[in-house]
C-alpha positions, -999 to 999 in steps of 0.1 A, spaced: 318 -161 318 289 -139 329 278 -104 319 253 -81 337 233 -54 319 222 -26 342 197 1 335 194 31 359 164 55 357 150 83 379 124 73 404 88 85 396 84 121 406 120 131 401 126 158 376 143 146 344 153 178 326 171 160 298 139 140 290 118 172 291 142 189 266 140 159 243 102 157 246 100 193 237 121 186 206 98 158 197 69 182 199 87 208 178 95 183 151 60 170 149 62 138 168 29 143 186 23 106 191 51 102 217 35 109 250 64 104 275 101 99 276 125 91 304 163 90 302 187 67 320 221 51 320 232 17 308 261 -3 321 276 -36 309 297 -55 333 318 -85 323 331 -110 349 361 -133 349 357 -170 342 361 -178 379 330 -159 388 297 -179 390 262 -165 383 253 -160 419 286 -140 426 281 -120 394 246 -110 406 258 -102 441 286 -80 427 262 -63 402 238 -54 430 266 -42 452 282 -19 427 248 -7 415 238 2 450 271 19 459 285 34 426 263 32 396 230 47 410 219 72 436 194 52 456 177 85 468 166 95 433 172 65 410 161 29 405 179 2 386 172 -31 371 197 -57 359 200 -89 340 228 -114 343 234 -138 314 261 -162 304 284 -145 279 284 -159 243 320 -164 233 
């Protein structure tokens, strides 16, 4: 069985208001050594036993492109591993 872990973040230059709010809170609380912060989304997909690694990666890319990210403003990365049972 295979799992894919997907991380979606904004592309460089896209405004990330949630990150700006958190960064402001860091500054207010005295965390001056943290220079930058970005936010994102995390997805964990689990595939059935009949799916091989190549198909799991193909499906991960397909759903990431079509559903999990907005390709105009977001990038994603993923890793596909064999599930530990």
